[in-house]
C-alpha positions in Angstrom: -137.4 -84.5 113.0 -137.8 -80.8 112.2 -136.5 -78.9 109.2 -133.3 -77.7 110.9 -132.4 -81.2 111.8 -133.0 -82.4 108.3 -131.3 -79.5 106.5 -127.7 -78.9 107.6 -126.6 -75.2 107.8 -124.0 -73.8 105.3 -121.5 -73.7 108.2 -122.0 -77.4 109.0 -121.7 -78.2 105.3 -118.4 -76.3 105.0 -117.2 -78.1 108.2 -118.2 -81.5 106.8 -116.5 -80.7 103.5 -113.2 -79.7 105.1 -113.5 -82.6 107.6 -113.7 -84.8 104.6 -110.7 -83.1 103.1 -108.7 -83.6 106.3 -109.7 -87.2 107.0 -108.5 -88.3 103.6 -111.9 -88.8 102.0 -111.3 -86.2 99.2 -113.5 -86.5 96.1 -113.9 -84.1 93.1 -117.5 -83.3 94.2 -116.4 -82.3 97.7 -113.5 -80.2 96.3 -115.8 -78.3 93.9 -118.4 -77.8 96.6 -115.7 -76.4 99.0 -114.4 -73.9 96.4 -117.9 -72.6 95.5 -118.8 -72.2 99.2 -115.5 -70.4 100.0 -116.0 -68.0 96.9 -119.5 -67.2 98.1 -118.3 -66.3 101.6 -115.5 -64.2 100.2 -117.9 -62.3 97.9 -120.2 -61.6 100.9 -117.2 -60.2 102.9 -116.0 -58.0 100.0 -119.6 -56.8 99.5 -119.9 -55.8 103.1 -116.6 -53.8 103.0 -117.5 -52.0 99.8 -120.9 -51.2 101.1 -119.4 -49.8 104.3 -117.0 -47.5 102.4 -119.8 -46.2 100.2 -122.0 -45.5 103.2 -119.1 -43.8 105.1 -118.2 -41.5 102.1 -121.9 -40.6 101.6 -122.2 -39.6 105.3 -119.0 -37.5 105.1 -120.3 -35.7 102.0 -123.6 -35.1 103.6 -121.9 -33.8 106.8 -119.7 -31.4 104.9 -122.5 -30.2 102.7 -124.7 -29.4 105.7 -121.8 -27.9 107.7 -120.7 -24.8 105.7 -118.2 -22.6 107.6 -119.4 -19.1 108.5 -118.4 -16.2 106.3 -115.1 -14.5 107.0 -115.5 -10.9 108.2 -113.2 -8.7 106.1 -112.6 -5.0 105.2 -112.8 -4.0 101.5 -112.0 -1.1 99.2 -112.6 -0.3 95.6 -109.7 0.0 93.1 -109.0 3.6 92.6 -107.8 5.6 89.6 -105.4 8.4 90.6 -102.4 10.4 89.7 -99.3 8.9 91.2 -96.3 11.1 92.2 -93.0 10.1 90.5 -89.7 10.4 92.3 -86.1 9.5 91.8 -84.3 8.5 95.0 -80.7 9.1 95.8 -78.3 9.4 98.7 -75.9 12.3 99.1 -74.2 14.6 101.7 -74.5 18.1 102.9 -71.7 20.5 102.2 -71.2 24.3 102.7 -71.2 26.7 99.8 -68.5 28.8 101.6 -66.1 27.0 104.0 -62.5 27.8 104.6 -59.7 27.2 107.0 -58.3 30.5 108.2 -54.5 30.4 108.2 -51.7 32.9 107.9 -49.9 33.5 104.6 -46.6 34.3 106.4 -45.0 32.9 109.5 -45.1 34.6 112.9 -46.1 34.4 116.6 -49.7 34.9 117.6 -50.0 38.0 119.7 -53.8 38.3 120.0 -57.0 36.2 119.3 -60.1 38.3 118.7 -62.9 35.6 118.4 -64.9 33.2 120.5 -65.2 29.7 119.0 -68.6 28.8 117.7 -69.8 32.4 117.2 -70.9 34.2 114.1 -68.7 36.9 112.5 -69.1 39.4 109.6 -66.9 39.7 106.6 -63.7 41.7 107.5 -63.9 41.1 111.3 -60.4 40.6 112.8 -59.8 36.9 113.8 -56.2 37.1 115.2 -53.0 39.0 114.8 -49.4 37.9 114.4 -46.3 39.7 115.7 -45.8 42.6 113.1 -43.3 44.8 115.0 -40.7 44.4 112.3 -43.2 45.3 109.6 -44.4 48.3 111.7 -40.8 49.6 111.9 -40.3 49.0 108.1 -43.5 51.0 107.5 -42.3 53.9 109.7 -39.0 54.0 107.8 -40.8 53.9 104.4 -43.1 56.7 105.4 -40.1 58.9 106.5 -38.4 58.2 103.2 -41.5 58.9 101.3 -41.9 62.2 103.1 -38.4 63.3 102.3 -38.8 62.1 98.7 -41.9 64.2 98.4 -40.1 67.4 99.6 -37.2 66.7 97.4 -39.4 66.1 94.4 -41.3 69.4 94.9 -38.0 71.3 95.2 -36.8 69.6 92.0 -39.9 70.7 90.2 -39.2 74.3 91.1 -35.5 74.1 90.0 -36.5 72.3 86.8 -38.8 75.2 86.0 -36.0 77.7 86.4 -33.6 75.5 84.4 -31.3 75.0 87.4 -31.3 71.2 87.1 -31.5 68.8 84.2 -34.5 66.6 83.3 -32.5 63.5 84.2 -32.0 64.8 87.8 -35.7 65.5 88.1 -36.6 62.0 86.8 -34.3 60.5 89.4 -36.1 62.4 92.2 -39.4 61.2 90.8 -38.2 57.6 90.9 -37.1 58.0 94.5 -40.5 59.3 95.5 -42.3 56.4 93.7 -40.0 53.8 95.3 -40.6 55.3 98.8 -44.4 55.0 98.3 -43.9 51.4 97.0 -42.0 50.6 100.2 -45.0 52.0 102.2 -47.4 49.8 100.3 -45.2 46.7 100.8 -44.9 47.3 104.5 -48.7 47.8 104.8 -49.3 44.5 102.8 -47.0 42.6 105.2 -48.8 44.0 108.2 -52.1 43.1 106.5 -50.9 39.5 106.0 -50.3 39.3 109.8 -53.8 40.3 110.5 -56.2 37.4 109.9 -59.7 38.6 108.9 -63.0 36.8 108.1 -63.3 36.5 104.3 -67.2 36.3 104.4 -70.0 36.1 106.9 -70.1 32.8 108.7 -69.7 30.8 111.9 -66.3 30.0 113.4 -65.3 26.5 114.4 -63.0 25.2 117.1 -59.9 27.2 117.8 -56.8 25.3 116.7 -54.1 27.7 118.0 -53.3 29.8 121.1 -51.6 33.1 121.9 -47.9 32.7 121.8 -47.9 29.9 119.2 -45.5 30.3 116.3 -47.5 29.7 113.1 -46.0 28.6 109.8 -47.7 29.7 106.6 -50.9 27.6 106.0 -51.1 26.5 109.7 -54.8 26.4 110.7 -56.1 28.9 113.1 -59.8 28.2 112.9 -62.5 27.1 110.3 -65.1 29.5 109.0 -68.4 28.1 107.5 -71.3 29.9 105.9 -74.3 27.9 107.1 -77.1 30.1 105.7 -77.1 28.2 102.4 -75.8 24.7 101.8 -75.1 22.4 98.9 -76.6 18.8 98.7 -74.2 16.8 96.7 -75.5 13.5 95.1 -75.4 11.4 92.0 -78.1 9.7 89.8 -77.8 7.1 87.0 -77.3 8.4 83.5 -80.7 7.0 82.5 -82.3 9.7 84.6 -80.9 12.6 82.6 -83.9 13.1 80.3 -86.2 13.9 83.2 -83.8 16.2 85.1 -83.8 20.0 84.8 -82.3 22.8 86.8 -84.9 24.3 89.2 -86.6 21.0 90.1 -87.8 20.6 93.7 -85.9 18.1 95.9 -87.0 16.8 99.2 -84.5 15.2 101.6 -84.1 14.0 105.1 -81.2 13.6 107.5 -80.7 11.1 110.3 -80.3 13.8 112.9 -84.0 14.8 112.5 -86.1 11.7 111.9 -89.5 12.4 110.3 -88.6 16.0 109.2 -88.4 16.8 105.5 -86.2 19.6 104.1 -86.5 21.2 100.7 -83.9 22.1 98.1 -83.6 23.3 94.5 -81.6 21.4 91.9 -78.9 24.0 90.9 -76.1 22.1 89.1 -76.1 19.2 86.7 -72.6 18.1 85.8 -72.2 18.1 82.0 -70.1 14.9 82.1 -71.0 11.3 83.0 -68.6 9.4 85.3 -67.2 6.7 83.1 -66.5 4.4 86.0 -69.9 4.5 87.6 -72.0 5.8 84.7 -73.6 8.4 87.1 -74.1 12.1 86.9 -73.0 14.4 89.7 -75.5 17.0 90.9 -75.8 19.8 93.4 -78.9 21.2 95.0 -79.1 24.3 97.1 -81.0 24.4 100.4 -81.7 27.3 102.7 -80.6 26.7 106.4 -82.0 29.8 108.1 -82.7 27.9 111.4 -79.2 26.4 111.4 -80.4 22.8 111.8 -78.3 21.4 108.9 -74.6 21.0 109.1 -72.0 20.3 106.5 -71.1 16.6 106.3 -74.6 15.2 107.2 -75.8 12.2 105.3 -78.9 13.0 103.2 -81.7 10.8 101.6 -83.2 12.6 98.6 -86.3 12.4 96.4 -86.2 14.3 93.1 -89.8 15.2 92.2 -90.9 14.3 88.6 -94.2 14.9 86.8 -97.0 12.7 88.2 -98.1 9.6 86.3 -101.8 9.8 85.4 -104.6 7.2 85.4 -102.9 4.7 87.6 -104.8 1.9 89.5 -103.8 1.9 93.2 -104.7 -0.4 96.1 -103.7 -0.3 99.8 -100.5 -2.2 100.8 -102.6 -4.4 103.1 -104.6 -5.8 100.2 -101.6 -7.4 98.5 -100.8 -11.1 99.3 -97.1 -11.9 98.7 -96.1 -15.5 97.9 -93.5 -17.6 96.1 -95.9 -18.0 93.2 -96.4 -14.2 92.7 -98.4 -11.3 94.1 -102.2 -11.6 94.3 -105.3 -10.0 95.7 -108.8 -11.3 96.6 -111.5 -9.8 94.5 -115.0 -9.8 95.9 -117.6 -11.5 93.6 -121.3 -12.3 93.8 -122.0 -16.1 93.6 -125.2 -17.8 92.3 -126.1 -18.9 95.8 -128.4 -16.9 98.1 -128.1 -16.5 101.9 -130.9 -16.8 104.4 -132.0 -13.2 103.6 -132.1 -13.8 99.9 -129.0 -11.8 99.2 -126.3 -13.1 96.9 -123.5 -14.9 98.7 -120.2 -13.0 98.4 -117.0 -15.0 97.6 -113.3 -14.3 97.3 -111.5 -14.9 94.1 -107.8 -15.0 94.2 -106.4 -12.9 91.3 -102.7 -12.6 90.2 -101.5 -9.0 89.8 -98.4 -7.1 88.6 -97.5 -4.2 90.8 -95.3 -1.2 90.5 -93.9 1.2 93.1 -95.3 1.9 96.6 -96.1 5.5 97.5 -97.5 6.6 100.8 -99.0 3.2 101.7 -100.6 2.5 98.3 -99.3 0.2 95.6 -99.6 0.9 91.9 -101.2 -2.1 90.0 -100.0 -2.5 86.4 -102.1 -5.6 85.4 -104.7 -7.9 86.9 -107.4 -5.5 88.2 -110.0 -3.1 86.8 -111.2 0.2 88.2 -114.0 0.1 90.8 -113.5 -3.6 91.5 -113.9 -4.4 95.2 -110.9 -6.1 96.9 -110.3 -7.5 100.4 -108.0 -5.3 102.4 -107.8 -7.2 105.7 -107.9 -10.8 106.9 -106.1 -12.3 104.0 -104.5 -15.0 106.1 -108.0 -16.5 106.7 -109.1 -16.5 103.1 -108.9 -19.1 100.2 -110.3 -19.1 96.7 -114.0 -19.3 96.9 -114.3 -18.4 100.6 -117.6 -16.8 101.7 -117.3 -13.2 102.9 -119.0 -10.9 105.3 -118.1 -7.3 104.5 -117.1 -5.0 107.4 -117.8 -1.3 106.9 -115.1 0.0 109.3 -112.2 1.8 107.7 -109.1 -0.1 106.7 -106.2 0.3 109.0 -103.7 2.8 107.7 -99.9 3.0 108.4 -99.2 5.4 111.3 -97.1 8.5 110.5 -94.8 7.5 113.4 -94.2 4.1 114.9 -95.8 3.6 118.3 -93.6 4.3 121.3 -93.8 2.8 124.8 
């Protein structure tokens, strides 16, 4: 009999023990032996599972350690110190310095129209005439009476010198002469009121009456607008008053000419603050020699203020917006070396406080120092500690005009 036949295996021993338990031959020795063997088997299984997990984690760590992702190619720029232009923005409207509606002071029928709508006229040019036949007749009568009064007055002077008439009679003739001249002036004034003239140089609008119309006093004939110089009316909050002075430059745009900037000079600052809105009314004057601007246009304004000095600025593309605040990626040298022996560059996420944005650059209030290198492109691929490969190509800039198809 060999050793295997004489020495039963652990499995056969377990089987014999459990056979004994099932066939009713249970003894304390067999029970203890079954418990010990079962515990040993359980320990072996647990040891195998723990060992497998340790081996698996070790292999994963080894794989990740030897499988470093390639550096992310990014553009970069140094933080600059510069003077930042300061502006106050506002909205307003364009209005004419001189604009009137030409209308008669007296009633009458239109007998002639002497203008072409939309054309320029000079001060004093005749616009239209109303029927003045009655006034012309009154003028002729007044002139005849004045002529007779003049002759009578001269004869009275001669008679008074000879003592042939009294001073009272001479004074009466003098009064009649004065009244006759006053009648002439009144008739001429009535005729003048029935002749509509341009009160200043300007451009006429749409004709609102025709020959033969009977116009009442104040009934519009046409509008006249001086478009050479225009007002820009706007308001600013009362907090802006300390930095406002007459003569400041103002840039503004209108929707009719996208991308074009016009200039004006701040001319009027209202001495009162509106108690309802707590704003100050202002007027700027703009030249309009080319005639592009028109009264009633909507204007977007920028009031120029003294520039802020020694401000840190970065490109708009360098700022990463998130719910947790604004941040940038600062380029740092790590302690590791690459294959060429150069320090490995890494990205460090840094929280910043920013101010206004001007011409594609953002003012940084806190979080950065001058001359630090920051990532300007490829932010979506970065994370804190990511390896970087710097690209020397210029950072993309915002185009002056949006691309068109």
